[in-house]
C-alpha positions in Angstrom: 189.7 42.4 168.2 188.4 45.1 165.9 187.8 44.3 162.2 190.2 45.7 159.7 188.8 48.7 157.8 187.2 47.5 154.5 187.3 43.9 155.5 184.1 41.8 155.6 182.9 41.8 159.1 179.4 40.3 159.5 180.9 36.9 160.5 177.9 35.1 158.9 178.5 31.4 158.3 177.6 29.5 155.2 175.3 27.2 157.2 173.5 30.2 158.6 172.8 31.6 155.1 171.8 28.2 153.8 169.3 27.8 156.7 167.7 31.1 155.9 167.2 30.2 152.2 165.9 26.7 153.2 163.4 28.3 155.7 162.2 30.5 152.8 161.5 27.5 150.6 164.7 27.3 148.6 165.1 23.6 149.4 166.5 22.3 146.1 170.1 21.6 145.4 172.2 22.0 142.2 175.6 21.0 141.2 177.9 21.9 138.3 177.8 19.4 135.5 179.9 20.2 132.5 179.0 23.8 131.4 175.5 23.6 133.1 173.8 22.9 136.4 172.2 19.6 137.4 169.0 19.7 139.5 169.1 17.1 142.3 165.2 17.0 142.2 164.6 16.1 138.6 168.2 15.1 137.5 168.0 17.5 134.5 171.1 19.4 133.5 170.4 22.9 132.0 172.6 25.8 130.9 172.9 28.5 133.4 171.2 31.0 131.2 168.0 29.0 131.6 168.0 29.6 135.4 166.4 32.6 137.0 168.7 34.0 139.8 166.5 35.4 142.5 169.2 36.3 145.1 172.9 36.3 145.4 174.5 36.4 148.9 178.2 36.8 149.0 180.3 35.5 151.8 183.9 36.8 152.1 186.6 35.9 154.5 188.6 38.9 155.9 191.9 37.5 154.7 191.4 34.1 153.1 190.4 33.9 149.4 189.1 30.4 150.1 186.2 32.0 151.9 184.9 33.9 148.9 181.6 32.2 148.2 178.4 33.1 146.4 175.2 31.5 147.6 172.8 31.9 144.6 169.1 31.3 144.9 167.8 29.9 141.6 164.8 28.0 140.2 165.2 24.9 138.0 163.9 25.6 134.5 162.7 22.0 134.1 160.8 21.2 137.4 160.5 24.7 139.0 162.2 23.6 142.2 163.6 26.6 144.0 167.0 26.0 145.6 170.5 27.2 146.0 173.9 26.6 144.5 177.1 27.5 146.3 179.9 28.8 144.0 183.3 30.2 144.7 184.1 33.6 143.2 187.3 35.6 142.9 190.8 34.2 142.5 190.0 30.7 143.7 186.9 30.2 141.5 187.1 27.7 138.7 186.4 28.8 135.2 183.1 27.0 135.3 182.0 28.8 138.5 183.0 32.2 137.0 181.1 31.5 133.8 178.0 30.3 135.7 177.9 33.4 137.8 177.9 35.6 134.7 175.3 33.6 132.8 172.3 33.3 135.1 169.2 35.4 134.1 169.2 38.1 136.7 165.7 38.2 138.3 166.8 39.7 141.7 164.0 42.3 141.3 161.2 39.6 141.3 160.6 39.8 145.1 161.1 36.1 145.8 164.1 36.8 148.0 166.2 39.8 149.0 168.5 40.6 146.1 171.7 40.5 148.1 170.9 38.7 151.3 169.4 35.5 152.5 165.7 35.7 153.4 165.3 36.6 157.1 168.7 38.2 157.4 168.8 41.7 158.9 170.0 44.6 156.7 173.5 44.2 158.1 173.8 40.6 157.1 173.2 39.4 160.6 170.8 36.7 161.8 167.4 38.0 162.6 164.6 35.5 162.1 
């Protein structure tokens, strides 16, 4: 079946994207805690504006808003652990998720990861290693 015009079509899975980031060294994990993010490595909760965002890879389902995810590569401001946080965006995002996405320090030009793709992905979002 052909993809609908204008619909996301790379069929990349979340696990695929996470594996690419992990392979590139983004091994830390973060979770929303109140209005900040908690680092699983050092257990410190920091405001999102303290985190450098190195890359943001969007995943969108062709017809399901539940598939609208953002995988954000960030670095803990306390212990310098690089990792990712997965947030929803769009109509199904919580207020906290939306605020986090808008508050990170945008450092996608620092060369640590492709600005809009997981490290190792091909230009079309596919899975080259």
